[in-house]
N, C-alpha and C positions, 0 to 999 in steps of 0.2 A: 366597463366590463366587470361583472360580479367578482371574478377571481383575481382582480387587480390587487386585492389585499395580500396576495401571496408574496408580493415584494417585501412585506414586513418581516418575513422569515430571514431575509438578508440584512435588513436595516437594523433590527434589534440587536443581533449578536455583534455586528461591527461597531455599533454605538457603545455597547457594553465593553467591548475590547478597548476602545479609546477612552472611555470614562474610567475604567479600572486601571488602565495603563497610565493615565495622567494623574488622577486624584486618588487612586487606590491606596497609596502609601499614607494618605491622611485619614483614611478610614480604619476602623478596627477590623481585625481579621474576620470576626463573626459577621459584621455588617457587609463587608465585601463579598463574603461567601453567600450570604442570603440574597443580596442584590443580584449576583451572578446567577444564582439558582432560580430566583423569581423570573428574571429575564428569559432564561432558558425555558421555564415553564410556560410563559406566555408564547414564546416561539413555538413550542410543541403544540399548544392549543391551536394556533393559527395553521401550523403544518397539517395537523389532523383535519381541521376544517377544510383546507384546500383539497386535501386528498379525498376526503369523503364527498365533497361537492363535485369533484371531478368524476369519481366513480359512480356516485348515486344521484347526482343532480340531473335535472331534465331540461332546465332553461338554456344551458349552454350548447346543446346539440352535440354532446360528447360522443354519442353513438349514432352513426348514420349507416343504415343498411347492415346492421350487425357489426360494424367496425368502429372501434374507439378512435376518436380523432385526436390529432396533436394540436394543442391550443397554445398559441403564442400570446402570453398575457402581457408582455412588455417587449418592445423591440425598438431600441434607440440606435441610430447610426453613430458610430464612434470614429472610424477611419474609413476613407473611401479611396481605394487605389485606382480602380477603373469603374466603369458603369455597373459591372456585375460583381467584381471582387471587392466586397464591402465587409468590414468588420463591424458587427453590431453587438450591443450589450442588451440582454433581455432575459426573459423568463419563459421557459418552455415546459408545459405540462402535458405529459402523456403517461401511459401506464407505468413505465419503469421509473420515471422521475417522481411521479406521485407515490409510488411504492417506496422509493428511497427517502422521500420526505418523512415517511412514518419511521423507517429504520433509523435514520440519522438522529431525528429529534428525540425518539424514544430512548435510544441508548445514551445519547448525550445528556438528556435530562436525568436519567438514572445515575449516570456518572457524577453529575453535579451534586445530586443529593448525597450519594455515597461518599464523595470527597469531603463533605462537611465533617464527617467523622474520621475518615482515614487520614486526611491531611491536617487534622487539628493539631496545632502547635508547631507546624512546620514553618521554617523561615521562608519568606517569599510567598505566603498564602495568597495575597492579593494578586501578585504577578501570575500565579498559577491559574487563577480564575480568569484573568485577562487572556492568557494563552488559550484556555479552553474555549473562550468565546471566539477568538480569532480562528481557531481550528474549525469550529462548528460553522462559522460564516464561510470559510473557504470551501468546506465540503459541500455545504448547501449550494453555494454558487457554482460548484463543479457540476452537480447533478441537474441543476436548473438551466444550464447554459443552452442558448439557442443555436450556437455554432461552435465549431471545433476550436477556433482560435480563442474564444471566450473560455472554453473549457481548459485550454492550455494555460491561460493566465491564472485561473483558480487552481489548476493542477500544481503550478509552482508555488502558489500561496499555501497549499496543503503541505508541500514539502518543507517550506520555511517554518510553518507552525508546528509540524511534527518534530523538526530539528530543535525548536525551542522547548517543546514538552519532553522529548527524550533526554535532553541535556538540562532538565530542570535542576537536578542536583549538580550544579556546575563546579562545586568544590571537590567532587569525586572524579578522579582521572578516568575511571571506567565509564562514567556517564558522558563525559566530554568526548571520549574516544568513540563511544557508541553513536552519539549524535552526529559527529563528523562522518563516521562510516556510512550512516543512513543517508546523509545529505549527499555525499560524494557518489555513492553507488547509484542512487536514484537520479542524480544529475546526468550521469553517463547515459542512463536509459532514456532520460527526457530529451537528450540531444537527438537520439534516434526518432523519438516522437515528433520533435520539431521538424526534422528533415522530412519525415513522412507527411506531415501536414503541408509542407511547402510543395512537395511533389504532387500530392492529391489536389491541392487548390490550383496548382499551375495547369493541370490538365482539365479539371472540371470547372474552373473559373468561379468557384464558390466555396465559402466556408460553412454555409448554412446546412444544418442537419436535415431539415425537411427536404431541401432541394437535393441533397446527396442521396437520401434514402427513398424518396418517392419513386424514382426510376433508376434503380441501381445498375441495370443493364446498360442504360444510356451513359451513366457516369463512368462505367468501366470502358465503354467503347470510345470515349473522348480521347483516350490515350492513342487511338489510331494504330494499335498493334505495336507501339514502341517497346523495345526490349533493352535490357542491360544485363550483360553476363548470362545470357540465355533465358532470363525470366522477364516477364512483362513488368513494365515500370509500375503498373498498378499493384502487382504482387509485391514489389519492393516497397511501395508506399504503405500498403496495408501491413506488411511484416514489420516495417520500422515503427509504425504507429503501435502495433502490438508490443514492440520492444519497450516502449514507454509504459504500457500497461503491465508488462512482465516485471519491470522494475518496481512499480508501486505495489504490485500484488506478490512480490517476492517469489517469482518463478525461477527455477533453476536455469542458468547459473547466477542469476542476479538476486538470489535469496539471502546472501550472507549477512545482510544488514539486520534482518528481522530478529533473529535470536538475541543479538547483542542489544537491540533496542529495548529489551526487557529491563535494562538498567534504569529506565524511567519509572516514575511512580506507577503502581499497579493499576489504579483507575485509568491512567493514560493508556496502558496496555489494553484494557478492556475497550476503550473508545477507539483508539487508532488501529490497534493490531488485531482486533477481533471482528469489528462490525463496520468500520467506515473506510479508513484510508486504504487498507489492504484489498478492499473489494472494488477500488476505483478502476483497476485494470479490467475486472470482469464487466463493470458497468460500461467502460469504454468500448469493449468489443460488442457488447449488447446494443449500445447506441448506434454503432455502425454495422450492425449485423446484416441488414439487407445487402450491403456491399460485400461483406465477407462471404455471405452465402453464395454469391455469384463467382467468387474466386476460390476454386477448389484447392489450389496450392496453399494459399494462406490459411485456409481452414485445417488442412492436414498438418501444417507447422504448429498451429495452435493445439491440435489434438495431441501430437507427439510430446510437445513441451509440457502440456498439462498432465498427461498420463505418467510421464517419467517423474515429474516433480512430486506427484501424489505418492508414488511408491517410495521414492527416495526419502521424503520427509517422514513418512510413516515408519520406515526402517530406523531412522535416527531417533524418532520419538520413543521407540520401544526400549531404549537403554539409557535415556537421560535421567539424571538424579535431581536436577533443579526443576521444581514444579512449574515455574513460569516458562522454562525452556521446552518442557513437554508440551505445554499449551501453545507455545510459539510454533513448534514444528507441526503440531496438530492443525493450527491455523493454515500454515503453508499447504498442508496436504488437502484440507477441505476447500481452500480457494482453488487449488489445482483440480479438484473434482468439478467445480463450477466451470473452470476454463475448458476442461475436457468435454463437459456437457455441451458447451457452445460449439466446440470443434466438431462434434458428431451430430449437430443439429441440422441435418439436411432437411430442407422444407418438404421434400417428397416422402420423408420417413415420419409417419405419425404426425404430420402437419408441423414439423419442427418442434416436437415435444422436448428436445434437448434444450432449446432456448427457454421455454417455460420452466423446465426443471431446474435450470441454472439459476434463474431469478427466484424461484421458489426456495431453493436451498440457500441462496444469499439471504433471503428474508428469515428463514428459520435458524440458520447458522448464526446470524447476527445476535439473535436473542439468547440461544443456549451457550454460545461461546462467550458473550459478554457476562452471562451468569457464571460460567466457570472461572473466568478471570477475576470477577469480583469476589467469588468464594475464595479463590487463591489469595486475594488481598486480605480477606478476613483471617485466613489461616496464618499468613505471614505476620499480620498484625498481632496475632495471639502468641505465636511461638518464636517470633523474631528471627526467622531463618527461612530461606527458600529451599533448603535441602530436605529431601524426604527422610534422611537419616535422623533428622531432629524432630520428626513427627511420628505419630502412631497412636491409635486408640482415641483419636479426637472425637469420635462419635459420642462419647460419654460427656465431653466438655462442651461441644458445640452442636447440639442436636438440629437446630434450624439450618446451619451451614451444611451439616451432614446430609440432610434431606435434599436441600437445594443442589448440592454438588452431585448427588446421586441422580437427580432428575436430569441434570446436564449431561452426565455420562450416559444415561439410558437414551437420551435424545440423540447424541452424536453417534452412539453405537447403532442406531437405527432399529430400536425396539419399539413396537407399537404399544400404546397409541401415541407415543411422544412424537414431537414435531419432525425430528430428523428422519424418522422412518418414511414418512410420506414423500418428502422432497428427495431423499436419497434413492428411494425406489424408482421415482420417475427418471432420475439420471441413469440408473442401471437399465431401465427399459430402453432409453434412447441409445445407450452404449451397445446393448445386445442387438438392437435393430440395425445399427450401423455395421457392426462386425462382432462375432462371438469373442474375438480376441480382446477387443476393448471391454466387452462385458465381463469376461473372466478376470481381466487385469484389475478393473475397478472393484470387482467382488472381493478379490484378494486384499486390496487396500482397505476395503470396508471391514474385513475380518481383523486386519492388523489394528485398525482404529479401535474396534471394540476391545482388543487385547490391551493396548497400551493405556487406554483411558481407565479401564478397570484395574490395571496394575497401579496406576496413579491413585485411584480411589482407595484400594485396599492398603497401599503403603501409607496413606495419610490417615485414614479413619479406622483401620484394623491393625494388621501386622503386630508390632510389639507395642508396649506401653512404656516409653522412656520416662526417666525421672525428670519431671519438669521443675523440680525444686520449688522455690518460692514463687516462680512465675507460672502458676497454674493457668492453663489456657481457659478462656471463657468466651461466651457468645459476644459478638460485636454489638455496639450500640445500635439503637433503632435506625439512625440515619444510614447505617451500613446494612442493616438487616432488611429494611423495607425493600430496597432494590432487588435483593435476592429473592424475596417472596414474590414480588411482581413479575420478575423475569422467569422465575420458576413456573408460575401459573401460565404465562404466555408460552413457555416451552412445552407445556402439556397440551394446550388447546390450539396452537397455531397451525398444526398439521391438518386440522379439519376445515380450514379456510378453503373455499373452492377457488383456488388460486388461478386455475386456467380460465375462469370467467373474467378475470381482470387483466392478466398479463400473458400475452402470447406473441409469437414472432410476427404474425400478420395482423395483430390487434383484434382478431375475431375471437368470439367466445369458444373456449375449448373445454369440454367436460372431461375431468380426470377419471380414468378407470384403472383401478389397481390390477396389474397383471400378477395374479397370485402364483404363477410359476416362478417369476422373477422375485416377487416379494417373499414367497416361502423360502426360496433359496437364500436370499439375503438375510432373512431372520435366522435360519439355521446356521449360516456362517457367523453371524454376530453372536449367537448363543455359544458356538464352539469357542470363539475368541474370549468371551466372558468366562466360560468354564475353565479354559486354560489359565487365565489370569487368577481365577479363584483358587485353583489347585496350587499355583505357584506363590501367591502373595496374600491369601486371606489370613494365614497364620505364619508366624516367623518360622522359617525352615532353611535348609541348605540347598534346595533345588535350584533357585536362581543362580547361586554362586557356582554350582556344579555345571550348569549349562553354559554360564559365561566362561568357565575354564575350558570346557570342551570345545567351544567355538570362540576361543580367545581372540583370534585374528579378526574375525568378523565383528565380534562384540566391540573390540577396541576401535576398529575403523568406524563403526556406527557411532560410538560414543564421541569420537573426534570429528563427527559430521563428514566422514569419509575424506578428511583432510582437505576440504575445500578452502578453508581459511588459510591453511599452510600453503596450498597451491597458489592462492592469490598473493600471499606474502612473498613466495618465491618469484612469481612472475613480476611483481611490482618492484621488489627490492633487489633481487639478484639479477634480473634481466633488464627491466625498464630503467631502474635507477642506476644500477652498477654498470651495465653493458651499453646502455643507450644514452641516458641522461648525463652520466658522468663524463663520457668522452665528449659529448656536445658541450657540456659546461667547461671542460678543459680547453676545447677549441675556441669557445667564446672568450674565455679569460686570457688564454695565452696568445692566440692568433689574432682574433678580432680586436680585443682590448690592447694586445701588445702592438699591433700595427698602428692603432690610433695613438697609443702612448709614444711610439717611435716618431710619428709625424709631429706630435706635439713637442717632443724633446728636441727634434731637429730644428723645428721652427723657433723654439725657445733659445737654443744655442746660437742660431743665426741672428736672432734679434740682439743677443748680447754682443755678438761680434760687430754688428752694424752700429750698435749704440756708441762704440768708441769713435766712430766718425763724427758724432755730434758732441764733441768735447767742449765747444765754446771757444777754442783757441784759434785765432786767425792763422797762425803759423801752420797748424794742423790742416786747416782747410786749404791753404796754399799748397802744402805738400801733396795732399790728395788730388788737387787740381792738376798739378804738374805731372804726377804719376799717371793720372788718367789721360792727360793730353799726350804724353809720350806713348802710352799704350795704344791710343787711337792712331797716332802717327805711324807706329810700327805696323799695326794691322793694315793700315791703308797702303803702306809701301809694299808689304807682302802680297796684298791682293793685286796691286798694279804689276808686280813682277810676274 
């Protein structure tokens, strides 16, 4: 089969991970970095070739009667439980997996190039590139999986590799804590994912994506109306599967790991927390969307979780002072936009435009958010701080970074003709079509997005001009600047891609038509948000401080993320550890261990007492014999009487 070369996008990164992991320490840092980057470049070329062949090739029969087909490039049997319940390892190409090939390979390649400059001189440089290759392999394996169990395997590999990258600076306690936090939180979510997989496969008797989604009504009906606690077991299965996605995509209340994950290197933040791992939950729901579309309850849960998370994260982002944390909460809010879009994507409304809009925003957001994170890395590299208070007036020192960051801000704010405008507009169209409530809700979040992003922009590049002393900021080297230019250009033109012709819920061609009623409203809201940020932050003034003092309670709560971390600390330490785990530990040590120790001590004491009978003295043996004989005689006489 012509597309069989797609397997190489998995083989090359995993080989590079093993190669750099084993012999990397014997290579110079420069050699290891160049080899890792070249390997990722080859992987990117192959990924693009596979995607373009799938979308534009004619030999494979990808389009039949106007419907893009799902092509199984590789399908090998791994485990066989029953005749139908078989776990296979393979490669599946369809519109969303082909699209994700482009997203993952592009961002990963840019991060590899960028890291040559950003990570220069860092200890563990070879190890860093090995971990990047492992992560890329895991993420590509996740999106190309032919069945949900294979996806789960790579899902866990993504978790492991992200743990290694977040904790790259393992000598820093904050980085170690952040990596453990990310790993533990996502593991709890993944437990729900696994249980959901088991329930789904138990009733449908298959793990295969094509089998599950080709006839979703039949898949749902296999449960035979079985219920648990008043809900269909299939609703439970789909909700638990979404729980896994909510953990990876940092949806409320499983979002607490993402802001702390910024302790990792900034290029890692761009790769993992902007464009790839955090969209795994969106991709999961999209992959199983035909089944979700049949289960109204599961879709409603997805909608509510996504909409609430979008507003919550936007509110927190408005007051953060660490630039990476602003971008982290911005990511949570934008991923929630995508989740909400899937939730409102009823097939009868605009042919499921919410599905297409979600995937479109996933694509555009990956580019401009990776751009923003890499710009943040260049800024941190120049001023040696994450805090906005240490920045200001950088437009004069870093003109390329300034323009690139401005492009990213305009794109995420939804200003035409930048990419974010087109994808966000389609999400709002879907939301208004479902319910005006959801439309207004997301419009408010969009306005907040424009405000906090331009607050960030003005605080970094305008505001005051601090005394940088002998460390005058300067433009980053070309290895760091080139990815900014490339992603900036993509963020300008990506919105003009006729995305509906490639990715739709029913894989049929859908022509995007801008609804100027919605688009005009969203532009006006974005302009208001930008104008407000301009008034408050373009020049140094007391207005932000005055507003913060006036709404001190709300501002403080938002700055502390509405005390979600404190709530988790209270629940885990004060309730689970102190009130549940500690009594259980006391019972285990005092009662269980005490009982076992008592039995052992009694047995030990008895053995010491019996040991005296084995003295080796004949007189002692005769004495015990006589005492025993007399005792037996006495007992016998008593019994006879």
